[in-house]
C-alpha positions as CSV (number, residue, x, y, z in Angstrom):
1,M,166.2,178.4,238.1
2,S,168.8,178.6,240.8
3,K,168.9,176.0,243.6
4,Y,171.6,178.1,245.1
5,L,169.4,181.2,245.4
6,L,166.5,179.2,246.9
7,N,168.8,177.7,249.4
8,K,170.4,181.1,250.1
9,F,167.0,182.6,250.8
10,L,166.1,179.7,253.2
11,Y,169.4,179.9,254.9
12,T,169.5,183.7,255.4
13,V,165.9,184.1,256.5
14,D,166.2,181.2,259.0
15,R,169.1,182.9,260.7
16,D,167.4,186.2,261.3
17,P,164.4,186.1,263.7
18,E,163.0,189.3,262.3
19,L,163.0,188.0,258.8
20,V,161.5,184.7,260.0
21,E,158.5,186.6,261.4
22,R,158.3,188.9,258.4
23,Y,158.3,185.9,256.1
24,R,155.6,184.2,258.2
25,E,153.3,187.3,258.3
26,D,153.8,188.7,254.8
27,P,155.6,186.2,252.6
28,R,155.1,187.8,249.2
29,A,156.4,191.2,250.3
30,T,159.3,189.5,252.2
31,V,160.3,187.5,249.1
32,A,160.2,190.7,247.0
33,M,162.2,192.7,249.5
34,W,164.8,189.8,250.0
35,E,165.2,189.5,246.2
36,T,165.9,193.2,246.0
37,E,168.1,193.7,249.1
38,Y,169.7,190.3,249.8
39,A,169.8,188.1,246.7
40,N,173.0,189.6,245.3
41,R,174.9,190.0,248.6
42,I,177.9,187.8,248.8
43,L,177.6,186.0,252.2
44,N,180.3,186.4,254.8
45,C,182.0,189.2,252.8
46,V,182.2,193.0,253.2
47,D,179.0,194.9,252.4
48,G,180.4,196.4,249.2
49,E,180.9,193.1,247.5
50,A,177.9,191.9,245.5
51,S,176.8,190.3,242.3
52,T,174.2,191.8,240.0
53,W,172.4,189.0,238.2
54,L,170.8,186.7,240.8
55,R,167.0,186.6,240.8
56,F,164.2,184.1,241.3
57,D,162.2,182.8,238.3
58,D,158.4,183.1,238.6
59,T,158.0,179.5,239.7
60,E,160.5,179.9,242.5
61,R,159.1,183.2,243.6
62,E,155.6,181.8,243.8
63,A,156.6,178.7,245.7
64,L,158.4,180.9,248.3
65,A,155.5,183.4,248.5
66,A,153.0,180.6,249.0
67,H,155.1,178.9,251.7
68,D,154.9,175.8,249.4
69,Y,157.7,173.7,250.8
70,P,156.7,170.6,248.7
71,A,157.2,172.7,245.5
72,L,160.5,174.1,246.9
73,F,161.7,170.5,247.6
74,E,160.8,169.6,244.0
75,L,162.7,172.6,242.7
76,G,165.8,171.3,244.5
77,A,165.7,173.3,247.8
78,H,167.6,171.4,250.5
79,P,165.1,169.6,252.7
80,F,167.0,170.5,255.9
81,L,166.8,174.2,255.1
82,T,163.1,174.0,254.3
83,L,162.3,172.0,257.4
84,T,164.2,174.2,259.9
85,L,162.8,177.4,258.5
86,F,159.2,176.2,258.3
87,I,159.5,174.7,261.8
88,A,160.6,178.1,263.1
89,M,157.6,179.7,261.4
90,F,154.8,177.2,262.0
91,E,155.6,174.8,264.8
92,R,153.9,177.1,267.3
93,D,150.6,176.6,265.4
94,H,150.6,172.8,266.0
95,E,150.7,170.3,268.8
96,P,154.2,168.9,269.6
97,M,155.6,167.3,266.4
98,G,152.4,168.2,264.6
99,F,154.2,170.4,262.0
100,Q,156.9,167.8,261.4
101,T,154.2,165.2,260.9
102,D,152.3,167.4,258.5
103,Y,155.6,168.2,256.6
104,A,156.3,164.5,256.2
105,R,152.7,163.9,255.0
106,R,152.9,166.6,252.4
107,L,156.1,165.2,251.1
108,A,155.0,161.6,251.2
109,H,154.5,161.5,247.5
110,V,158.2,162.0,246.9
111,S,160.1,158.7,246.5
112,M,163.8,158.0,246.1
113,P,165.8,159.1,244.4
114,Y,165.0,162.5,245.8
115,P,165.3,165.6,243.6
116,D,168.9,166.7,243.1
117,I,169.8,169.2,245.8
118,A,173.3,169.9,244.6
119,T,173.9,173.6,243.8
């Protein structure tokens, strides 16, 4: 399990409007594509620089593919990154503040201390 890789996915997808829409419409394929094409890129570096070993485990991959932000939170994904990405994808389907209210309701079972979000 890699909290870093989960957070890297959320961060990079959230900053690319095309990836946001792709992830909204076909999450499973987007996760697979991102894992192949983006996971080992070193951010803010020349394109030739990359690592070779980063990949999601099955639990992480399924939580991302299912848009399961409570599971992502429990896996250690940063709550700000999940909230901003999922607002970008789903706020349009709700009344004002409706998605944020649903997000809070679905995470209401989590009590302090929160899962460790350090990478």
